[in-house]
PDB file as gemmi writes it, atoms N, CA and C in Angstrom:
CRYST1    1.000    1.000    1.000  90.00  90.00  90.00 P 1                      
ATOM      1  N   MET A   1      -5.646 -41.367 -23.721  1.00  0.00           N  
ATOM      2  CA  MET A   1      -5.927 -40.960 -25.106  1.00  0.00           C  
ATOM      3  C   MET A   1      -7.649 -41.153 -25.223  1.00  0.00           C  
ATOM      4  N   ALA A   2      -8.196 -42.345 -24.845  1.00  0.00           N  
ATOM      5  CA  ALA A   2      -9.550 -42.619 -24.960  1.00  0.00           C  
ATOM      6  C   ALA A   2     -10.315 -41.446 -24.122  1.00  0.00           C  
ATOM      7  N   ARG A   3      -9.721 -41.023 -22.805  1.00  0.00           N  
ATOM      8  CA  ARG A   3     -10.369 -39.908 -22.004  1.00  0.00           C  
ATOM      9  C   ARG A   3     -10.524 -38.727 -22.633  1.00  0.00           C  
ATOM     10  N   LYS A   4      -9.228 -38.336 -23.407  1.00  0.00           N  
ATOM     11  CA  LYS A   4      -9.135 -37.092 -24.282  1.00  0.00           C  
ATOM     12  C   LYS A   4     -10.191 -36.935 -25.251  1.00  0.00           C  
ATOM     13  N   LYS A   5     -10.128 -38.219 -25.950  1.00  0.00           N  
ATOM     14  CA  LYS A   5     -10.905 -38.228 -27.085  1.00  0.00           C  
ATOM     15  C   LYS A   5     -12.542 -38.020 -26.609  1.00  0.00           C  
ATOM     16  N   SER A   6     -12.857 -38.776 -25.560  1.00  0.00           N  
ATOM     17  CA  SER A   6     -14.269 -38.397 -25.066  1.00  0.00           C  
ATOM     18  C   SER A   6     -14.487 -36.908 -24.465  1.00  0.00           C  
ATOM     19  N   ALA A   7     -13.778 -36.516 -24.014  1.00  0.00           N  
ATOM     20  CA  ALA A   7     -13.637 -35.065 -23.653  1.00  0.00           C  
ATOM     21  C   ALA A   7     -14.052 -34.324 -24.691  1.00  0.00           C  
ATOM     22  N   ILE A   8     -13.573 -34.386 -25.604  1.00  0.00           N  
ATOM     23  CA  ILE A   8     -13.395 -33.508 -27.036  1.00  0.00           C  
ATOM     24  C   ILE A   8     -14.852 -33.932 -27.733  1.00  0.00           C  
ATOM     25  N   LYS A   9     -15.139 -35.271 -27.322  1.00  0.00           N  
ATOM     26  CA  LYS A   9     -16.560 -35.410 -28.151  1.00  0.00           C  
ATOM     27  C   LYS A   9     -17.697 -34.583 -27.328  1.00  0.00           C  
ATOM     28  N   LYS A  10     -17.485 -34.863 -25.966  1.00  0.00           N  
ATOM     29  CA  LYS A  10     -18.607 -34.300 -25.030  1.00  0.00           C  
ATOM     30  C   LYS A  10     -18.610 -32.482 -25.394  1.00  0.00           C  
ATOM     31  N   VAL A  11     -17.726 -31.890 -25.401  1.00  0.00           N  
ATOM     32  CA  VAL A  11     -17.365 -30.542 -25.630  1.00  0.00           C  
ATOM     33  C   VAL A  11     -18.099 -30.190 -26.997  1.00  0.00           C  
ATOM     34  N   TYR A  12     -17.907 -30.889 -28.114  1.00  0.00           N  
ATOM     35  CA  TYR A  12     -18.422 -30.859 -29.408  1.00  0.00           C  
ATOM     36  C   TYR A  12     -20.042 -31.122 -29.287  1.00  0.00           C  
ATOM     37  N   SER A  13     -20.401 -32.383 -28.878  1.00  0.00           N  
ATOM     38  CA  SER A  13     -21.809 -32.624 -28.908  1.00  0.00           C  
ATOM     39  C   SER A  13     -22.419 -31.724 -28.066  1.00  0.00           C  
ATOM     40  N   SER A  14     -21.811 -30.918 -27.213  1.00  0.00           N  
ATOM     41  CA  SER A  14     -22.494 -29.830 -26.298  1.00  0.00           C  
ATOM     42  C   SER A  14     -22.761 -28.572 -26.849  1.00  0.00           C  
ATOM     43  N   ALA A  15     -21.704 -28.235 -28.010  1.00  0.00           N  
ATOM     44  CA  ALA A  15     -21.584 -26.814 -28.283  1.00  0.00           C  
ATOM     45  C   ALA A  15     -22.278 -26.974 -29.759  1.00  0.00           C  
ATOM     46  N   ILE A  16     -22.344 -27.739 -30.567  1.00  0.00           N  
ATOM     47  CA  ILE A  16     -22.866 -27.708 -32.018  1.00  0.00           C  
ATOM     48  C   ILE A  16     -24.314 -27.373 -31.974  1.00  0.00           C  
ATOM     49  N   PRO A  17     -25.068 -27.962 -31.282  1.00  0.00           N  
ATOM     50  CA  PRO A  17     -26.630 -27.452 -31.305  1.00  0.00           C  
ATOM     51  C   PRO A  17     -26.893 -26.075 -31.090  1.00  0.00           C  
ATOM     52  N   HIS A  18     -26.111 -25.366 -29.809  1.00  0.00           N  
ATOM     53  CA  HIS A  18     -26.191 -24.149 -29.675  1.00  0.00           C  
ATOM     54  C   HIS A  18     -25.430 -23.144 -30.873  1.00  0.00           C  
ATOM     55  N   ILE A  19     -24.356 -23.527 -31.390  1.00  0.00           N  
ATOM     56  CA  ILE A  19     -24.259 -22.752 -32.589  1.00  0.00           C  
ATOM     57  C   ILE A  19     -25.276 -23.021 -33.572  1.00  0.00           C  
ATOM     58  N   TYR A  20     -25.662 -24.001 -34.110  1.00  0.00           N  
ATOM     59  CA  TYR A  20     -26.743 -24.111 -35.058  1.00  0.00           C  
ATOM     60  C   TYR A  20     -27.896 -23.285 -34.778  1.00  0.00           C  
ATOM     61  N   ALA A  21     -28.378 -23.456 -33.448  1.00  0.00           N  
ATOM     62  CA  ALA A  21     -29.507 -22.315 -33.010  1.00  0.00           C  
ATOM     63  C   ALA A  21     -29.334 -21.159 -33.196  1.00  0.00           C  
ATOM     64  N   PHE A  22     -27.804 -20.513 -32.705  1.00  0.00           N  
ATOM     65  CA  PHE A  22     -27.390 -19.308 -32.663  1.00  0.00           C  
ATOM     66  C   PHE A  22     -27.640 -18.540 -34.323  1.00  0.00           C  
ATOM     67  N   LEU A  23     -27.126 -19.537 -35.247  1.00  0.00           N  
ATOM     68  CA  LEU A  23     -27.087 -19.116 -36.661  1.00  0.00           C  
ATOM     69  C   LEU A  23     -28.616 -19.424 -37.243  1.00  0.00           C  
ATOM     70  N   GLY A  24     -29.379 -19.728 -36.629  1.00  0.00           N  
ATOM     71  CA  GLY A  24     -30.877 -19.951 -37.128  1.00  0.00           C  
ATOM     72  C   GLY A  24     -31.155 -21.103 -38.129  1.00  0.00           C  
ATOM     73  N   LYS A  25     -30.145 -22.155 -37.832  1.00  0.00           N  
ATOM     74  CA  LYS A  25     -30.690 -23.328 -38.544  1.00  0.00           C  
ATOM     75  C   LYS A  25     -31.759 -24.031 -38.171  1.00  0.00           C  
ATOM     76  N   THR A  26     -32.751 -24.564 -39.141  1.00  0.00           N  
ATOM     77  CA  THR A  26     -33.955 -25.366 -38.726  1.00  0.00           C  
ATOM     78  C   THR A  26     -33.436 -26.780 -39.232  1.00  0.00           C  
ATOM     79  N   SER A  27     -32.828 -26.853 -40.044  1.00  0.00           N  
ATOM     80  CA  SER A  27     -32.107 -28.598 -40.336  1.00  0.00           C  
ATOM     81  C   SER A  27     -31.202 -28.665 -39.558  1.00  0.00           C  
ATOM     82  N   LEU A  28     -30.848 -29.816 -38.893  1.00  0.00           N  
ATOM     83  CA  LEU A  28     -29.713 -30.142 -38.102  1.00  0.00           C  
ATOM     84  C   LEU A  28     -28.976 -31.081 -38.581  1.00  0.00           C  
ATOM     85  N   PRO A  29     -27.699 -31.118 -38.991  1.00  0.00           N  
ATOM     86  CA  PRO A  29     -26.804 -32.151 -39.648  1.00  0.00           C  
ATOM     87  C   PRO A  29     -26.401 -32.946 -38.884  1.00  0.00           C  
ATOM     88  N   TYR A  30     -26.815 -33.080 -37.668  1.00  0.00           N  
ATOM     89  CA  TYR A  30     -25.809 -33.843 -36.683  1.00  0.00           C  
ATOM     90  C   TYR A  30     -27.069 -35.101 -35.908  1.00  0.00           C  
ATOM     91  N   TYR A  31     -26.061 -35.946 -35.209  1.00  0.00           N  
ATOM     92  CA  TYR A  31     -27.023 -36.892 -34.468  1.00  0.00           C  
ATOM     93  C   TYR A  31     -26.905 -36.295 -33.109  1.00  0.00           C  
ATOM     94  N   PRO A  32     -28.023 -36.793 -32.343  1.00  0.00           N  
ATOM     95  CA  PRO A  32     -28.075 -36.194 -31.048  1.00  0.00           C  
ATOM     96  C   PRO A  32     -27.019 -37.034 -30.117  1.00  0.00           C  
ATOM     97  N   SER A  33     -26.486 -35.856 -29.038  1.00  0.00           N  
ATOM     98  CA  SER A  33     -25.507 -36.348 -28.233  1.00  0.00           C  
ATOM     99  C   SER A  33     -26.029 -37.093 -26.893  1.00  0.00           C  
ATOM    100  N   LYS A  34     -27.334 -36.952 -26.819  1.00  0.00           N  
ATOM    101  CA  LYS A  34     -28.123 -37.632 -25.580  1.00  0.00           C  
ATOM    102  C   LYS A  34     -29.594 -38.005 -25.966  1.00  0.00           C  
ATOM    103  N   ILE A  35     -29.485 -39.316 -25.520  1.00  0.00           N  
ATOM    104  CA  ILE A  35     -30.739 -40.008 -25.875  1.00  0.00           C  
ATOM    105  C   ILE A  35     -31.331 -40.756 -24.655  1.00  0.00           C  
ATOM    106  N   SER A  36     -32.672 -40.977 -24.801  1.00  0.00           N  
ATOM    107  CA  SER A  36     -33.255 -41.879 -23.716  1.00  0.00           C  
ATOM    108  C   SER A  36     -33.761 -43.265 -24.214  1.00  0.00           C  
ATOM    109  N   ILE A  37     -33.459 -44.499 -23.720  1.00  0.00           N  
ATOM    110  CA  ILE A  37     -33.567 -45.676 -24.104  1.00  0.00           C  
ATOM    111  C   ILE A  37     -34.619 -46.527 -22.979  1.00  0.00           C  
ATOM    112  N   GLU A  38     -35.841 -46.569 -23.281  1.00  0.00           N  
ATOM    113  CA  GLU A  38     -36.205 -47.312 -22.027  1.00  0.00           C  
ATOM    114  C   GLU A  38     -35.969 -48.671 -21.770  1.00  0.00           C  
ATOM    115  N   SER A  39     -35.338 -48.962 -20.909  1.00  0.00           N  
ATOM    116  CA  SER A  39     -34.997 -50.324 -20.714  1.00  0.00           C  
ATOM    117  C   SER A  39     -35.855 -51.284 -20.441  1.00  0.00           C  
ATOM    118  N   GLY A  40     -37.165 -50.921 -20.218  1.00  0.00           N  
ATOM    119  CA  GLY A  40     -38.424 -51.806 -19.956  1.00  0.00           C  
ATOM    120  C   GLY A  40     -39.402 -50.737 -19.379  1.00  0.00           C  
ATOM    121  N   ASN A  41     -40.704 -51.272 -19.757  1.00  0.00           N  
ATOM    122  CA  ASN A  41     -41.811 -50.654 -19.245  1.00  0.00           C  
ATOM    123  C   ASN A  41     -42.658 -51.496 -18.350  1.00  0.00           C  
ATOM    124  N   LEU A  42     -42.034 -52.086 -17.423  1.00  0.00           N  
ATOM    125  CA  LEU A  42     -42.326 -52.719 -16.194  1.00  0.00           C  
ATOM    126  C   LEU A  42     -42.059 -52.167 -15.190  1.00  0.00           C  
ATOM    127  N   CYS A  43     -42.767 -52.329 -14.117  1.00  0.00           N  
ATOM    128  CA  CYS A  43     -42.396 -51.840 -12.576  1.00  0.00           C  
ATOM    129  C   CYS A  43     -43.179 -52.428 -11.553  1.00  0.00           C  
ATOM    130  N   ASN A  44     -42.921 -52.248 -10.300  1.00  0.00           N  
ATOM    131  CA  ASN A  44     -43.270 -53.128  -9.291  1.00  0.00           C  
ATOM    132  C   ASN A  44     -44.450 -51.910  -8.591  1.00  0.00           C  
ATOM    133  N   LEU A  45     -43.820 -50.771  -8.904  1.00  0.00           N  
ATOM    134  CA  LEU A  45     -44.643 -49.774  -7.883  1.00  0.00           C  
ATOM    135  C   LEU A  45     -45.878 -49.296  -8.639  1.00  0.00           C  
ATOM    136  N   ARG A  46     -46.730 -48.642  -8.008  1.00  0.00           N  
ATOM    137  CA  ARG A  46     -47.687 -48.330  -8.530  1.00  0.00           C  
ATOM    138  C   ARG A  46     -48.205 -46.538  -8.257  1.00  0.00           C  
ATOM    139  N   CYS A  47     -47.227 -45.884  -9.242  1.00  0.00           N  
ATOM    140  CA  CYS A  47     -47.213 -44.600  -8.567  1.00  0.00           C  
ATOM    141  C   CYS A  47     -48.597 -43.858  -9.369  1.00  0.00           C  
ATOM    142  N   PRO A  48     -49.270 -42.862  -9.025  1.00  0.00           N  
ATOM    143  CA  PRO A  48     -50.399 -42.753  -9.465  1.00  0.00           C  
ATOM    144  C   PRO A  48     -50.142 -41.734 -10.664  1.00  0.00           C  
ATOM    145  N   LEU A  49     -49.197 -41.222 -11.114  1.00  0.00           N  
ATOM    146  CA  LEU A  49     -49.006 -40.155 -12.267  1.00  0.00           C  
ATOM    147  C   LEU A  49     -48.243 -41.027 -13.249  1.00  0.00           C  
ATOM    148  N   CYS A  50     -47.863 -42.229 -12.984  1.00  0.00           N  
ATOM    149  CA  CYS A  50     -47.027 -42.924 -14.127  1.00  0.00           C  
ATOM    150  C   CYS A  50     -48.148 -43.966 -14.831  1.00  0.00           C  
ATOM    151  N   PRO A  51     -48.077 -43.803 -16.178  1.00  0.00           N  
ATOM    152  CA  PRO A  51     -48.927 -45.031 -16.981  1.00  0.00           C  
ATOM    153  C   PRO A  51     -48.548 -46.111 -16.612  1.00  0.00           C  
ATOM    154  N   THR A  52     -47.333 -46.509 -16.556  1.00  0.00           N  
ATOM    155  CA  THR A  52     -47.062 -47.806 -16.160  1.00  0.00           C  
ATOM    156  C   THR A  52     -47.479 -48.413 -14.820  1.00  0.00           C  
ATOM    157  N   GLY A  53     -47.164 -47.418 -13.780  1.00  0.00           N  
ATOM    158  CA  GLY A  53     -47.914 -47.630 -12.473  1.00  0.00           C  
ATOM    159  C   GLY A  53     -49.479 -47.730 -12.270  1.00  0.00           C  
ATOM    160  N   GLN A  54     -49.961 -47.084 -13.400  1.00  0.00           N  
ATOM    161  CA  GLN A  54     -51.546 -47.470 -13.462  1.00  0.00           C  
ATOM    162  C   GLN A  54     -51.847 -48.331 -14.415  1.00  0.00           C  
ATOM    163  N   GLN A  55     -50.871 -49.247 -14.761  1.00  0.00           N  
ATOM    164  CA  GLN A  55     -51.175 -50.454 -15.803  1.00  0.00           C  
ATOM    165  C   GLN A  55     -51.811 -50.042 -17.092  1.00  0.00           C  
ATOM    166  N   ASP A  56     -51.432 -49.096 -17.600  1.00  0.00           N  
ATOM    167  CA  ASP A  56     -52.001 -48.729 -18.845  1.00  0.00           C  
ATOM    168  C   ASP A  56     -51.650 -49.553 -19.871  1.00  0.00           C  
ATOM    169  N   LYS A  57     -52.899 -50.143 -20.522  1.00  0.00           N  
ATOM    170  CA  LYS A  57     -52.748 -51.115 -21.690  1.00  0.00           C  
ATOM    171  C   LYS A  57     -52.195 -50.658 -22.883  1.00  0.00           C  
ATOM    172  N   SER A  58     -52.144 -49.407 -23.135  1.00  0.00           N  
ATOM    173  CA  SER A  58     -51.864 -48.890 -24.549  1.00  0.00           C  
ATOM    174  C   SER A  58     -50.573 -49.217 -25.108  1.00  0.00           C  
ATOM    175  N   ALA A  59     -49.502 -50.083 -24.579  1.00  0.00           N  
ATOM    176  CA  ALA A  59     -48.390 -50.380 -24.946  1.00  0.00           C  
ATOM    177  C   ALA A  59     -47.943 -51.519 -24.503  1.00  0.00           C  
ATOM    178  N   ARG A  60     -47.380 -52.377 -25.445  1.00  0.00           N  
ATOM    179  CA  ARG A  60     -46.961 -53.643 -25.043  1.00  0.00           C  
ATOM    180  C   ARG A  60     -46.064 -53.582 -23.986  1.00  0.00           C  
ATOM    181  N   LYS A  61     -46.076 -54.656 -22.857  1.00  0.00           N  
ATOM    182  CA  LYS A  61     -45.157 -54.699 -21.915  1.00  0.00           C  
ATOM    183  C   LYS A  61     -43.850 -55.461 -22.051  1.00  0.00           C  
ATOM    184  N   GLY A  62     -42.893 -55.033 -21.653  1.00  0.00           N  
ATOM    185  CA  GLY A  62     -41.385 -55.873 -21.951  1.00  0.00           C  
ATOM    186  C   GLY A  62     -40.258 -55.285 -21.519  1.00  0.00           C  
ATOM    187  N   PHE A  63     -39.149 -55.691 -22.122  1.00  0.00           N  
ATOM    188  CA  PHE A  63     -37.816 -55.423 -21.800  1.00  0.00           C  
ATOM    189  C   PHE A  63     -37.127 -54.978 -23.181  1.00  0.00           C  
ATOM    190  N   ILE A  64     -36.323 -54.077 -23.474  1.00  0.00           N  
ATOM    191  CA  ILE A  64     -35.359 -53.839 -24.336  1.00  0.00           C  
ATOM    192  C   ILE A  64     -34.083 -55.207 -24.467  1.00  0.00           C  
ATOM    193  N   SER A  65     -33.956 -55.736 -25.380  1.00  0.00           N  
ATOM    194  CA  SER A  65     -33.041 -56.801 -25.239  1.00  0.00           C  
ATOM    195  C   SER A  65     -31.541 -56.125 -25.563  1.00  0.00           C  
ATOM    196  N   PHE A  66     -30.475 -56.726 -24.959  1.00  0.00           N  
ATOM    197  CA  PHE A  66     -29.176 -56.425 -25.113  1.00  0.00           C  
ATOM    198  C   PHE A  66     -28.802 -56.141 -26.339  1.00  0.00           C  
ATOM    199  N   ASP A  67     -29.367 -57.117 -27.429  1.00  0.00           N  
ATOM    200  CA  ASP A  67     -28.978 -57.180 -28.839  1.00  0.00           C  
ATOM    201  C   ASP A  67     -29.435 -55.973 -29.502  1.00  0.00           C  
ATOM    202  N   ILE A  68     -30.389 -55.253 -29.138  1.00  0.00           N  
ATOM    203  CA  ILE A  68     -31.249 -54.223 -29.764  1.00  0.00           C  
ATOM    204  C   ILE A  68     -30.470 -53.014 -29.040  1.00  0.00           C  
ATOM    205  N   PHE A  69     -30.301 -52.820 -27.997  1.00  0.00           N  
ATOM    206  CA  PHE A  69     -29.452 -51.994 -27.271  1.00  0.00           C  
ATOM    207  C   PHE A  69     -27.871 -51.666 -27.901  1.00  0.00           C  
ATOM    208  N   LYS A  70     -27.377 -52.813 -28.342  1.00  0.00           N  
ATOM    209  CA  LYS A  70     -26.029 -52.890 -28.913  1.00  0.00           C  
ATOM    210  C   LYS A  70     -26.096 -52.361 -30.363  1.00  0.00           C  
ATOM    211  N   LYS A  71     -27.219 -52.695 -30.999  1.00  0.00           N  
ATOM    212  CA  LYS A  71     -27.380 -52.154 -32.323  1.00  0.00           C  
ATOM    213  C   LYS A  71     -27.508 -50.725 -32.345  1.00  0.00           C  
ATOM    214  N   VAL A  72     -28.081 -50.339 -31.393  1.00  0.00           N  
ATOM    215  CA  VAL A  72     -28.733 -48.623 -31.072  1.00  0.00           C  
ATOM    216  C   VAL A  72     -26.926 -47.908 -30.956  1.00  0.00           C  
ATOM    217  N   VAL A  73     -26.351 -48.524 -29.924  1.00  0.00           N  
ATOM    218  CA  VAL A  73     -25.286 -48.002 -29.671  1.00  0.00           C  
ATOM    219  C   VAL A  73     -24.192 -47.991 -30.778  1.00  0.00           C  
ATOM    220  N   ASP A  74     -23.980 -49.429 -31.514  1.00  0.00           N  
ATOM    221  CA  ASP A  74     -23.342 -49.550 -32.715  1.00  0.00           C  
ATOM    222  C   ASP A  74     -23.532 -48.341 -33.744  1.00  0.00           C  
ATOM    223  N   GLU A  75     -24.696 -48.008 -34.023  1.00  0.00           N  
ATOM    224  CA  GLU A  75     -25.248 -47.339 -35.002  1.00  0.00           C  
ATOM    225  C   GLU A  75     -24.911 -45.959 -34.705  1.00  0.00           C  
ATOM    226  N   ILE A  76     -25.269 -45.422 -33.521  1.00  0.00           N  
ATOM    227  CA  ILE A  76     -24.999 -43.816 -33.117  1.00  0.00           C  
ATOM    228  C   ILE A  76     -24.142 -43.577 -32.167  1.00  0.00           C  
ATOM    229  N   GLY A  77     -23.502 -44.398 -31.679  1.00  0.00           N  
ATOM    230  CA  GLY A  77     -22.996 -44.516 -30.276  1.00  0.00           C  
ATOM    231  C   GLY A  77     -21.547 -43.427 -30.452  1.00  0.00           C  
ATOM    232  N   GLN A  78     -20.952 -43.422 -31.465  1.00  0.00           N  
ATOM    233  CA  GLN A  78     -20.057 -42.517 -31.879  1.00  0.00           C  
ATOM    234  C   GLN A  78     -20.176 -40.894 -31.210  1.00  0.00           C  
ATOM    235  N   HIS A  79     -21.638 -40.701 -31.606  1.00  0.00           N  
ATOM    236  CA  HIS A  79     -22.180 -39.438 -31.471  1.00  0.00           C  
ATOM    237  C   HIS A  79     -22.568 -39.256 -30.195  1.00  0.00           C  
ATOM    238  N   LEU A  80     -22.697 -40.088 -29.168  1.00  0.00           N  
ATOM    239  CA  LEU A  80     -23.398 -39.800 -28.252  1.00  0.00           C  
ATOM    240  C   LEU A  80     -22.705 -39.603 -26.729  1.00  0.00           C  
ATOM    241  N   THR A  81     -23.058 -38.969 -25.711  1.00  0.00           N  
ATOM    242  CA  THR A  81     -22.318 -38.672 -24.607  1.00  0.00           C  
ATOM    243  C   THR A  81     -23.146 -39.096 -23.536  1.00  0.00           C  
ATOM    244  N   VAL A  82     -24.429 -39.282 -23.608  1.00  0.00           N  
ATOM    245  CA  VAL A  82     -25.069 -39.629 -22.622  1.00  0.00           C  
ATOM    246  C   VAL A  82     -26.167 -40.555 -23.195  1.00  0.00           C  
ATOM    247  N   ILE A  83     -26.454 -41.856 -22.385  1.00  0.00           N  
ATOM    248  CA  ILE A  83     -27.830 -42.288 -22.465  1.00  0.00           C  
ATOM    249  C   ILE A  83     -28.689 -42.697 -21.097  1.00  0.00           C  
ATOM    250  N   ARG A  84     -29.728 -42.085 -21.591  1.00  0.00           N  
ATOM    251  CA  ARG A  84     -30.594 -42.075 -19.988  1.00  0.00           C  
ATOM    252  C   ARG A  84     -31.581 -43.389 -20.464  1.00  0.00           C  
ATOM    253  N   LEU A  85     -31.378 -44.605 -19.285  1.00  0.00           N  
ATOM    254  CA  LEU A  85     -31.905 -45.832 -19.491  1.00  0.00           C  
ATOM    255  C   LEU A  85     -33.323 -46.309 -18.573  1.00  0.00           C  
ATOM    256  N   TYR A  86     -34.113 -44.898 -18.550  1.00  0.00           N  
ATOM    257  CA  TYR A  86     -35.175 -45.130 -17.757  1.00  0.00           C  
ATOM    258  C   TYR A  86     -36.064 -44.152 -18.391  1.00  0.00           C  
ATOM    259  N   ASN A  87     -37.462 -44.288 -18.220  1.00  0.00           N  
ATOM    260  CA  ASN A  87     -38.398 -43.420 -18.350  1.00  0.00           C  
ATOM    261  C   ASN A  87     -39.547 -44.006 -17.418  1.00  0.00           C  
ATOM    262  N   TRP A  88     -40.530 -44.630 -18.107  1.00  0.00           N  
ATOM    263  CA  TRP A  88     -41.812 -45.167 -17.185  1.00  0.00           C  
ATOM    264  C   TRP A  88     -41.584 -46.486 -16.713  1.00  0.00           C  
ATOM    265  N   GLY A  89     -40.284 -47.171 -16.809  1.00  0.00           N  
ATOM    266  CA  GLY A  89     -40.265 -48.110 -16.006  1.00  0.00           C  
ATOM    267  C   GLY A  89     -39.259 -48.314 -15.099  1.00  0.00           C  
ATOM    268  N   GLU A  90     -38.775 -49.726 -14.442  1.00  0.00           N  
ATOM    269  CA  GLU A  90     -37.906 -49.899 -13.239  1.00  0.00           C  
ATOM    270  C   GLU A  90     -36.849 -50.427 -14.159  1.00  0.00           C  
ATOM    271  N   PRO A  91     -35.734 -49.780 -14.468  1.00  0.00           N  
ATOM    272  CA  PRO A  91     -34.351 -50.404 -14.921  1.00  0.00           C  
ATOM    273  C   PRO A  91     -34.093 -51.512 -14.435  1.00  0.00           C  
ATOM    274  N   MET A  92     -33.931 -51.397 -13.077  1.00  0.00           N  
ATOM    275  CA  MET A  92     -33.194 -52.578 -12.287  1.00  0.00           C  
ATOM    276  C   MET A  92     -33.938 -53.882 -12.530  1.00  0.00           C  
ATOM    277  N   LEU A  93     -35.227 -54.136 -13.264  1.00  0.00           N  
ATOM    278  CA  LEU A  93     -35.595 -55.358 -13.428  1.00  0.00           C  
ATOM    279  C   LEU A  93     -35.502 -55.781 -14.701  1.00  0.00           C  
ATOM    280  N   ASN A  94     -34.521 -55.148 -15.438  1.00  0.00           N  
ATOM    281  CA  ASN A  94     -34.258 -55.768 -16.874  1.00  0.00           C  
ATOM    282  C   ASN A  94     -32.801 -56.496 -16.705  1.00  0.00           C  
ATOM    283  N   LYS A  95     -32.799 -57.824 -16.924  1.00  0.00           N  
ATOM    284  CA  LYS A  95     -31.727 -58.815 -16.590  1.00  0.00           C  
ATOM    285  C   LYS A  95     -30.495 -58.269 -17.370  1.00  0.00           C  
ATOM    286  N   ASP A  96     -30.569 -57.677 -18.446  1.00  0.00           N  
ATOM    287  CA  ASP A  96     -29.363 -57.268 -19.346  1.00  0.00           C  
ATOM    288  C   ASP A  96     -28.921 -55.921 -19.197  1.00  0.00           C  
ATOM    289  N   LEU A  97     -29.311 -55.042 -17.910  1.00  0.00           N  
ATOM    290  CA  LEU A  97     -28.947 -53.908 -17.667  1.00  0.00           C  
ATOM    291  C   LEU A  97     -27.356 -53.717 -17.453  1.00  0.00           C  
ATOM    292  N   LEU A  98     -26.956 -54.499 -16.639  1.00  0.00           N  
ATOM    293  CA  LEU A  98     -25.284 -54.260 -16.525  1.00  0.00           C  
ATOM    294  C   LEU A  98     -24.755 -54.643 -17.694  1.00  0.00           C  
ATOM    295  N   SER A  99     -25.046 -55.317 -18.386  1.00  0.00           N  
ATOM    296  CA  SER A  99     -24.294 -55.407 -19.691  1.00  0.00           C  
ATOM    297  C   SER A  99     -24.386 -54.313 -20.960  1.00  0.00           C  
ATOM    298  N   MET A 100     -25.493 -53.771 -20.556  1.00  0.00           N  
ATOM    299  CA  MET A 100     -25.884 -52.380 -21.395  1.00  0.00           C  
ATOM    300  C   MET A 100     -24.861 -51.310 -21.058  1.00  0.00           C  
ATOM    301  N   ILE A 101     -24.975 -51.384 -19.548  1.00  0.00           N  
ATOM    302  CA  ILE A 101     -23.913 -50.190 -18.778  1.00  0.00           C  
ATOM    303  C   ILE A 101     -22.610 -50.270 -19.497  1.00  0.00           C  
ATOM    304  N   HIS A 102     -22.099 -51.595 -19.194  1.00  0.00           N  
ATOM    305  CA  HIS A 102     -20.697 -51.738 -19.422  1.00  0.00           C  
ATOM    306  C   HIS A 102     -20.497 -51.748 -21.027  1.00  0.00           C  
ATOM    307  N   TYR A 103     -21.336 -52.034 -21.963  1.00  0.00           N  
ATOM    308  CA  TYR A 103     -21.181 -51.822 -23.206  1.00  0.00           C  
ATOM    309  C   TYR A 103     -20.932 -50.475 -23.520  1.00  0.00           C  
ATOM    310  N   ALA A 104     -21.864 -49.826 -23.083  1.00  0.00           N  
ATOM    311  CA  ALA A 104     -22.106 -47.945 -23.372  1.00  0.00           C  
ATOM    312  C   ALA A 104     -20.589 -47.552 -22.586  1.00  0.00           C  
ATOM    313  N   LYS A 105     -20.352 -47.579 -21.477  1.00  0.00           N  
ATOM    314  CA  LYS A 105     -19.200 -47.304 -20.776  1.00  0.00           C  
ATOM    315  C   LYS A 105     -17.997 -47.740 -21.574  1.00  0.00           C  
ATOM    316  N   LYS A 106     -17.724 -48.666 -22.024  1.00  0.00           N  
ATOM    317  CA  LYS A 106     -16.517 -49.094 -22.844  1.00  0.00           C  
ATOM    318  C   LYS A 106     -16.554 -47.868 -23.955  1.00  0.00           C  
ATOM    319  N   ARG A 107     -17.651 -47.477 -24.488  1.00  0.00           N  
ATOM    320  CA  ARG A 107     -17.456 -46.668 -25.559  1.00  0.00           C  
ATOM    321  C   ARG A 107     -17.563 -45.131 -25.444  1.00  0.00           C  
ATOM    322  N   GLY A 108     -17.208 -44.939 -23.944  1.00  0.00           N  
ATOM    323  CA  GLY A 108     -16.987 -43.607 -23.515  1.00  0.00           C  
ATOM    324  C   GLY A 108     -18.212 -42.752 -23.239  1.00  0.00           C  
ATOM    325  N   ILE A 109     -19.417 -43.643 -23.362  1.00  0.00           N  
ATOM    326  CA  ILE A 109     -20.823 -43.098 -22.899  1.00  0.00           C  
ATOM    327  C   ILE A 109     -21.302 -43.074 -21.738  1.00  0.00           C  
ATOM    328  N   ASP A 110     -21.698 -42.039 -21.096  1.00  0.00           N  
ATOM    329  CA  ASP A 110     -22.065 -41.732 -19.621  1.00  0.00           C  
ATOM    330  C   ASP A 110     -23.245 -42.390 -19.665  1.00  0.00           C  
ATOM    331  N   ILE A 111     -23.946 -43.015 -18.382  1.00  0.00           N  
ATOM    332  CA  ILE A 111     -25.178 -43.546 -18.340  1.00  0.00           C  
ATOM    333  C   ILE A 111     -25.802 -43.293 -17.166  1.00  0.00           C  
ATOM    334  N   ILE A 112     -27.200 -42.573 -17.563  1.00  0.00           N  
ATOM    335  CA  ILE A 112     -27.829 -42.245 -16.075  1.00  0.00           C  
ATOM    336  C   ILE A 112     -29.274 -43.207 -16.306  1.00  0.00           C  
TER     337      ILE A 112                                                      
END                                                                             
């Protein structure tokens, strides 16, 4: 039953933005179905095009805690189909990464 509910949620979440765009709506009364959460903006590489790799000092460095991640998922998780856990940092450096993945997966949210 949980898989069926998850599949319905994914279809609905994927279709509704297209329907609203087709109707010309400019105000969207729904939550996003896909989000990015930066699990941490630290990295051990020095990639030339990456602000983290170039040691950009404009952002405070650190990792998102499991408690903050859980709060986000608890608040909007019923609308989510996908969470991307990376951007400008190395997600594998976050000690809470596995807990985050398990927490999201238990709620039928795919993780990238």
